[in-house]
N, C-alpha and C positions, 0 to 999 in steps of 0.2 A: 648286635644291638641296633635297633632301627634309629632313624634320624631324630624323631621327636624325643625319644628317651635320652639320646646323647645331648641334645640341645638343653633339655631340662636339667641334667646333671651339671652341665657347664654353667648354666645360670645360677644353680644352687651354690656352686663353689664361689662364684663371683659375689653373691649376696653375703655369704659368710665372710669373705674378705672385707667387704664394705662395712659389715657389722663390727668386725674387730677394729678397723681404723676409726670409725665414728664413735664407737663406745669408748675407746681408749682416750680420744680427745675430750669427750664429755667428762670422763672421770678425772682427768687431769685438771679440768677447769674448776672442779669443786673446791672452793676456798672457804676458810673459816669466817671471812667477813660477812658474806651474804647469808651464811647459815646462822651466824650469831644474831644478825639483824632480824631474821625471820623468827628465831626462837623468842627473842625479846618481844616481838610484836604479838605472837600467838600465845605467850605465856599465860595471860589472863583468860583468854577465850578457850584455851585447850581443855580446861576442865569443865567449864560451863556448858559448852555446846554439846559434847558427848553425854554429859549428865542429863541435860534437858531432853535430848533426843531419846536416850534410853528410857528415862522416866516417863516421857510422854507415850512412847510405844507400849511400855508396860501398863500404864494407866488405861490406855485405850483397849488393850487386849483384855485386861481384867474387867473393865467396865462392860465390854461386850459379853464376857463370860457371865457376869452377874445378871445382866439384862436377859441373856438367853435362859439362864436358870430360872429367873423370875417368870419369864414368859412360859416356860415349860411347866412351872408349878401352877400358874393360873390356868393354863390350858388343861392340865391334868385335872385340876379341881372341878372346872366347869364340865368337862367331858364325863368325869366319873360321877358327878352329881346328877347330870342328865341321865346317865345310864342307871343310877340307883333309883331315881324317880320312875323312870320307865319300867324298870324291873319290878319295883314295888307295886305299881298300878297293874302290871301284867299278872303278878301273883294274886292280887286281890280279886281280879276278874276270874282267874282260874278257880280260886276258892268258891266264888259265887256260882260259877258253872257247875262245880261239883255239887253244891247244895241244890241247884236247880234240877240236876239230874236224879235227885233222890226219889225213891218210890213214894215216900210220904207226900211229896209235893204233887207229882203228876196224878197219883191215884186219888188224892183228896179233891183235886180240881175236877177230875172227870166224874166224881160222885156228887158233885154239887158245890164244892169249894168252900162252904161255910162251916165245916165241922170243927170241933174244938181241937182236934189233933193237929191241924195245920198251924194255928197260932202257937200251940205248945212247941211244935217242932221248930218254928222260926225263933221262938224265944230261947230254946236250947242252943240253937246255932249261934245266936247273938252272944250268949254267955261264953261260948268256946272261941269266938272270934271278936276280940275287943275292937278291931279296926272298923266294925260295922256298928253304927249307932242305932239303926233301925232296919229291919228287913220286911219287905212287903211283897205280896203276890198280887199282881195287877192283871186283870182280864184283858182280852183283846179290845174290848170297848172302853178301856182306860179306867174301869172301876177297880177300887182296891178291894180284893177278895179277902185277904187276911193280912195281919200285921203282927210283928213281935211286940208291939206296944198296945196298951189298953185303948188308947185313943189313936186310931190309925191316921197316919199322915197321908199326904198325896204327893205324887211326883210332879215335877215342873219341867219335864223335857220339852224341847221345842222342835218344830218341824214334824215330819212324818216318822216319828221314832218307832211307832208300832211296826211299820213296814220294814224298817231297818232291823228290828229284832226278829221279825218273821223270816228274813233271809239268813239269820244266824249270826249277825254282827252284834257285838256289844255296843251298848248305848252309854255315852258319857255326857253328863250334864256340865254346867258351869260351876266351878268352885265358888262357894258362898261363905261369907263370914257374918255371923250374927253381930248386931250392934254391940251387945254386951259380952259376947263370947270371944275368947282368945284363939280358939281353934277354928280351922277351916274344914268344911265338909263339902262333899260332892256326891250328887246322885249318880248311881251307875245301875245298869240293868243288863240282864242276859236272858235269852229266850228259854221258855219251858216247853219241852216237846214230849208228847205222850209216847207210849210204847208203840203205837202205830205210826209215829212220825208226824202226828197232827200238832200244829202250833196251838198251845193252850194258854199262852200269856207270857208274862215276864216276871222274873224274880228281881225286884229292885231293892237297892240298899242305899243308905246314907253313909258314905265312906268318910271316916275321919282321917285327916292328915297328920295327926299327932304322932303316929308311929314312924313316920319318915324323918322326923327331926333328928334323932340320934345318929343315923348313918350320915346325914348331911353335915352334922356338926363336926364330925371327924375329918371332913374334907375341906374345911375352911383353911385358906392359905394364910399362915402366920397367925399371931395372936390377935391382930387387928383386922383380919380378913373378914369377908362377909360373902354369903351365897344367898341368892334370891331366885325363887322359881316364880316367873311372872307369865301372865297371859299376853297374847300378841299386842294388846294395847298398852301394856306396861303395868297393869294392876297386879299387885303382889299376891301370890298364893301362899308361899312359904318364904320366910325371911330368917336367916340364921346369921347372927352377929351384926345386924344393922337395923335400921328403922323400917317401918312398913309403908313408907311413902312410895307412890307409883314411880316407876322408871319412865322418864320422858321419852316420847316417841322418837325425837331426834337422836337421843342417845342410842336407842335400840337400832335405829337405821345405821348409825355409824358402826356399831358393833357387828351388824349383819354384813355390811360392806367390807369390813376387815377380814372376814372369812377365817375366823379362828385366831387371828393375830391380836396382840395386846393393844388396847386403845386407851389413851389418857383423856380424861374428861372430869367434869364436876358432877358428883352424885346429886341425887334429889335433895339431900340434906346440906348441900353446899361444900362437902369435903372433896378435895381433889384426889382422884383415885385412878388406878389402872384396872381395866376390866377386860374380860373375855366372855364371849357368848357361845352357848351350845344349845342344840335343840333336843327336847325330850322325845325319844322314839315313840311313834304311834299316837302322838298328840300334837297340838299346835302350841304347846307351852315352850317357854324359853328359860334357860338357866344362865344367870349372870353371876360370875365370880369376880369379886373386887378386892383390892387391897389398897389402903391409903398410900398416896404417892410419897408422903413423908417417910413411911415405914419402908416402902420399896426402895427408895433412893438413899436410905441411911448408910448402907454399906458402901455405896459409890462415893458419898460425901466423905466417909472415913478414909476411903482409898485415896481420894484426891488430897486430903490433908496430909496423909502419910507420905504421898509422893512429893509434895512440896518440902516437907521436912527432910526427906531423904536427900533432895537436891542441895539443900543448905548444908547438910552434914558433909556431903561429898565435896562441896566448895571449900570447907574448912579443913578437911582431912587430906585430900589428895594434893600433892605438891604440883603446882601448875607448871613450873619450869621443867621438872623431870618428865611429866606427862607430855608436855609439848615437844621435848627432845625426842622421846620415843615415838610419838605420833608422826613427826615430820621427817626424821632421818632413819631411825632404826626400822620402823615398820615398812616404809616404802622399799628400802634396800633389801629387807628380808623377802618381801613379795617379789622383787625383781630377781633375787637369787633363786627363790623357789621356782619361779616361772622359767628361768634359764635351765634349771635342772630338769624340769619337765620336758622342755624342748630337746635337751640333750638325750633324754630317754625316748624320744620319738613322738611325744604328745604335742601337737601343734594347736590344740584347742585352748589357748591361753590368751589373756588380754590383760596387761598390767594397767591399772588406772593411771591417768596422766593429769589428774586434777591439780590445780595450783601452778606455780611457776618455779623457776630455778633450774639448776643443772640436773637434778634428779628426775624432774619431769621430762626434760629433754632426753635424758638417757632412756626413760621408759618409752617415750615416743619413738626413738630409733629402734628400740627392741620390738615394739608392736608392729612397726612397719616391716621389719625383717621377717617376723613370724607370719604376717599377713601374706607377704610374697611367697614364702615357703609353703604356706597353706594353699594358696592359689596354684602354685606349681605342682604340688602333690595331687590336688584335685584334678588338674588337667592330665597328669600322668595316669591317674586312676581311670579317668574317662577314656584316654587312649588305649588303656590296657583291656577295656571291655567293649571297644567300638571297632567295627570294621572300617579300615581306612578308606576303602573305595566307596562304599554305599552309605556310610554313616549309621548303619544298623548295628544291633548288638552282634558281637562276634561269637565264636564257638565257646569261648571261655565263659562269657556271661550267660549264654544260652544254657550251658550245663548247670550253672548255679540256679537260674530261674526255674529250670525244669525240675530239679530236685526239690526246691522250695515249694513249688506248686503241687508236686506229687505228695509231699508230706502234709501240706495243708488240706488237700482234697481227701487224703486217706484219714486224717484226724477228724474232719467234719463230715465224712461219708458223702462227699460230693463228687461230681464228675468233671473232667476237663478233657480237652481234645488237643491234638497237635496236627498241623497240616505240613506236609512235606511236598515241595513243588520244585520242578526242574524245568529249565528252558529247553524246549524241543530243538534238536539238531543244532545245538549251540556250537559244537566243534566245526560243523559245516559252515555255520554263519561266520565264525572267526576266519576260517580259510578263505571265505569269499570276500568279506568286508574288512578284515583285519582286526587285530586285537583291540585297538583304540575304540573301534565301533562296538565291539563286544562289551567293553567297559562302559560305554555310554548306555547300552541296552540294560546292563545290570543296574546302573544308577537310576534310570527311568523306571525300571521294574520295582526297585526298592521304594520309590516314591508312590507307585500304584499300590503296593502292599500297605504302606503307611496310611493311605487314604481309605482303603477298604477295611482295615482292622480297627478295632475299638481301642480306646485309650488304655484299657486294662490289659490288652493283649500284648505279647512280646513278639516282635518281628526280628528275626536274626538271619544272618547269612551263614548257612551251614558249611559251605565250602564250594569253591568253584562257582558254578551256575545254580547251585542248590540253595533253597531258602526254607526256613522252618518257622512256623507261627504257633505259639502257645495260646490256647483259648481257655481261660479260666471260666468255671461255672457254665460249661457248654456241653450239650449233649450231641448225639450223632446228627440230629436234624439241623441244629445250628451250625455245626461244622460243615455239613454238606452245603448249606446255603451260602456260607462265606466262601467256601472253596469254589462254588459255581460262579459267585460274583467276581472273584479274582480271575478265574479263567475267562469269563465273558469280557470283562473290562480289558484284560491284556490282549485278547484276540481283536477287539475293536480299536485298540490304540495303534497309532502309526508312529513308529520310532524314527526320529529324525537322524539319518545317517549320511554324513558326507554330502555327496552330490544328489542323493535321492530327494527330489523336491517334495514328493508326496509321502515320504517315509516308507519304512518297510514294516511288514507284519511279522510278529513273533507270537508264538503260542507257548503255553505251558501245560505240563501234565502234573496232576495233583493226586496225592494219596493222603488219607487221613485215618487216624486211629483215636479211640476214646478210652480213657481210664475210668473204671477198671474193666470195662467190657472186653477190650482187646488185649490188654497187658496190665501187669501190676507193678512193673518196675520201669524206671526211666529208659534204660537201654532197650528193654523189650518193646516199649511203646514207640520209640523212634524206629526200631527195626520193623515193627508192624506197619507204621506209616510209610517207611521206605519200600517195603514189599508191595504195598498198595500202589505206590507211585510207579513202580516198575510194571505192575499189571496195567496201569493206565498207558504206559508207553507201549507195552506189548499189544494192547487192544487198539492201537492206531494213533496214540498221542492226542493232545488237546482235549483231555477229558478228566473227570474226577472219579476216583475209585475209593471205596471204603475198605478198611482192613477187615480181615476175616471173611 
């Protein structure tokens, strides 16, 4: 047994002796007088404090759960509503494109456009598709060629909408609501292309939003919830469960800045609500899902009242004296006994609370101090067991463990890693010339050089004698060769201070390296491959780097 291990065991035995003496004195000092006084003092508070703490924690956790559920519900409603509106518009545009691609449309336009068959076709399409109030064929010069109605309407698109349709895009107008009408309509148009690919005009329609009401109504959050589809300025397009008042621009800005999170605000009708905003795909419309704050927080208020009632019941039911006795004496002693059993079983990761005063707290403090010293001593012993005493590097034992761990990791993730084996050239001759203390000094200095050259993730170890080994994770052959050459060059240029040698002496190293899995697939074979490369370096004249294989 080496000296550090013997010293550690001796200190451990001394600590155990001190623990027995101090713990015995503390236990003997425990008297009924101080315990009785403490029990009487804490009798009233013993029930109130834990009850309040537990109830408050439960209340906070349940409140967060209710708020999270509410936020999820509102977010889901707004997102699903936006998706439903976007899908509904997409389907109507698809229907309109199907109608526009009909032979009846393109053929009649190319033959003159004003035949009776075209209005009849548009009227039949309107009867089959109740979502369209009117269908119109508009020429490239914006003339209405045919309509499903006896009195043809006209389109009100803005901008260069003909060019937009000419390149194949659908044209969407602004949703409009007639003064006396309850429904909202929007003009939409798709291009009409002839058999030769020539742009013939557009098929326009007045799209009624009545059909989207039922799907949106099923998405309203709660019985008092509301969903509104609004334009960027806040003007309502569709409103389910609420008024048709415009949403203020400041409210829309707050909802947009929340980025999908719930926001509390006053709605346009003055009702305090919680709301979430989502965007309708392929449009600039916005969906706002709201629920009144009174409805949203009803469950939380009920939970709060229940919590206070529970605290009062606990104060009346639980005996304060019995609870204080168990809290002050029984529980601390049980914790102390349990911690002692864990220490006896070899588990030193224990820490007994020392809150409060009195003899039990003193006993717990003595116990914690003993365990801390034992833990520090064991940590030091473990460090010494895996550290080379001369150089401070990892020893052979730790090297074996790290090598196996790196091999398993690299094999699992299909990565490469490398090992460098290096040896001091003519070290025996150096020792014979300068003495073994000088040789030890060289090994210490060389260990420092290796630590400076290696990365933090690398493992530098003394393999034995004057041999060192470096594990290089995530390193290929080129990286291993570069590090090996840097080590060789720095060592060659370094002057090792030895005794009376004022300018120091020069020492060189020979290095061999191997890469997993290129050169070997097991730890022993990889070290053997690097060792063979090292000996080839020595055979080739020393002070050089050689690759395995």
